[in-house]
N, C-alpha and C positions, 0 to 999 in steps of 0.2 A: 730476362728469362730467354732461354734458347727456343728454337723452333719446336712446335708440338705443345700439347696441353699437359703433358705429364709434369706433376709437381706444382702446377699453378693453383693458386687459391682463388676460388670462384664463388662469389655470392650471387644467388639466383632468387629474385623475388617471384611471388606467385608459384612457388615450387611444389605446391601440394597437388597439382593436377596439370593436365594438358601439356603445353609447350615447356613450361618450367620443370615439371616432373621428368619429362622425356629428356630434356637437356641435362638435368642433374645426373640421371642414370648414365647417359652416354659419356659425358665428360669424366665422371667417376671411373667408368670402365676404362677410359684412356689415361688414367693416372692423376686426374685433377683432384684437388681437395675441396670438397663442396660445403658451402654454408647455405643450407636450404631455408628460405625465409617465406613465411606465409602466416595467415591467421589460424588455420586449422591444424593445431598441434598434433592431433592423433594421426593425421595423414602424413605429416612431416616425420613423426617418429617411425612410422612404418617404412617410409622411404629410406630413412637412415639405416634402419635395420636391414632392409634389402641390399643396400649398397655395401654395408659392412659384411654381410653374408657372402657377397660376391668378391670380397677382398679389397673393396675400396674404402675411402675415408670420407666421412661426412658428419656434420653436426646440424641440429635443427635449432632455429631461432623463431619463436612465435612473435610475430610483429605485424604491424599495420603500416603500409607504405604511406598512408595519408598523415602519419605522425612522424615528423622529422626526428624526434627523440628516439623512436623505434629504429629508424634507419641508422642513426648514429650508433646505437647499441649493436646493431647487426655488423656494422663496419668494425667497431672496436672488438667485437667477439671474434671476427675473422683474424684480426691482427693479434689478439691475445692468444688465440688457440694455435694458429699456424705461423705466426711471425711476420705476415705480410698480407697484402690484398692486391691480387693481380688483375682480376676481371670482375666487373659488376654487371650482371644481366638484369636490366630493368624490364621485367616481363609481365608483372601484375597488371591486369586490365579488366574493364567491365564494358558490356555492350547492350544496354537497355534501349534498343532502337524505338523510335516513334516519330511521327510527323511533327514538324515544328508547331503547327497550328494547335496541337493538343496541349501545349504549354506544360509539359511534364517537368517542371522546374526542379523538383527533387532529384529526378533521374539525371537531368543535365548536370547539376552540381556534383552528383556522385561520379559521373564520368570525368568531369574536370578535376575533382579531387584525386581520383585514382590514376587516371590515364595521363594527366599532365603534372599535377603537383606531386604525385608519387614518384615520377621520374626525376623531377627537380630535387626532391628530398633525397633520393638515392645518390644523385650526382653530388649534392652538397655534402653528404656524409662521407662519400668515398674519395672524392677528389683530393682533399688535403693529405690523406694517407698515401695516395698514389704519387703525388708530387714530392712528398717527403722521401719516398723510396726511389724516386727517379723514373717512374714509369707505371703504366697500367692501361687498362682498356675498358671502355663502356660498350656494352651491346644493348641497344635500345630496340624493343619490339614495337614497331609501328604497325602498319597494315597496308594492304592494297587500298584501303579506305583513306590512307594518307596520301594517295596519288590521284584518286578519283572520288567524286562526290556522288552518293547514291540517294534517291528519294527515300525519305524515312530514316536517313542516317546522318542528317546534317551536323548534329552536335558531335556524334561519334567521329565522323570524318574530320571535323574541326580539331578534335583532340589529337587525332593521329597525324594530321598535317603539322600540328604543333610539335609533336615528338620528332618528326623529320627535320623541322626547322631548327630545333634545339640541338639535335645531333650534329647538324652541319655547322652550327655556331660553335659548338665545343671543338670540333675538328679545326676550324679556321683559327680559333684563338690558341690552340695548342702549339707548343714548340716542337711537336713531333713525338714527344715522350708519352703522351696519352693518345692512344688510338681510339677511334669511334666507329662502330659498325651499326648501321640502321638496318634492321630486318623487317621486311614488309610481307607478312604472310597473306595468302588469299584464303580460300575455304579450307579450314583445318578442323579436324575432329577434336573439339574442346568443349568446355562447359559454357562458352560465351553465349550461345543462343538461348540458354536457359534463363538469361537475364531479361529476355524480351517479354514484356507483360501485355503487349497489344496483340490480340489474336491475329488480326489481318496482316500485321507486319511479320509476325512469326511465320505465318503461312507463306508470305512472300519470299522469305529467305530459304524456304524448303529446297528450292532448286539448287542452292549452293550447298546445303548440308548433304544433299543426296550424292554430290560428287566430291565431297570433302576427303582429303587425304590425311593420313596419320600425322600426329604431332612429331613423330620421329623424323619426318622429312625436314622440319624446321630445325630440330636439334642437330641434325647433320650439317645444316648450313651454318649454324652457330659454331659448331666444333671446327668447321673449316676455317672460319674467320679467326677464332681464338688460337688455332694451331699455327698460324703464319709467323714467320720470324719478325723480330721487332721493327725492322725497316719496311714492312709491308702492312698496309692498312686497307682492309676490305671495307669500304665505306658504305656501300648500298647493295642489298640483296633483296630481290623480289622473288618469292617462291609461292607457287599456286598449282592447283591441279592442272594437268595438261588439257582437261576438258573445260576449264573455266575461261570464259570469253572476256570477262571484264577484269 
């Protein structure tokens, strides 16, 4: 594909809200063909309706990133509908923060399943199609928590460190035909803090939510990476509020 996002077929997981939704809207506005993936079908349907009303192209795929079969279906739907798959945005994530000593094992497993296995499933589903067509790009949404460890966020940080490591591994193993961009957002206005069930931890992150910036800021960074010509690979982007010190 040539420089720019116009005409590119882009699969976005976690597209029903936050960064995923903002990215879908921005890329569609710039001519990309969107495959919006999430579990909340009603929200996806409204997103597709809005994109089409604005003159863009999009389809909705109800799917769970923790199920490889669902990701394979999303990849095949992109290929069957638009003829190819150019970009896969691994955006779906959860953040039920808690101190390790609380042993909230169910939440730990949830984070591992969505934040790590969900990315693995997306790559496993999309990579064969990209290689068969001679190129493609993964955009993996990590976090500032993939660079720094915060008290009360050890497991979440571990999952986001894993996303960064996996992103770099894909890049190193690629022959250059598959580009990899790791996006590390800081405090962004999304639904992630709603996952926190421990009151004192939720109160502790309030300082970050108070300075959070809109998800559109991350969407613009993703668009910048996707719009580069094929010989340019934007590997790492950290984006956070100018007031955020960590």
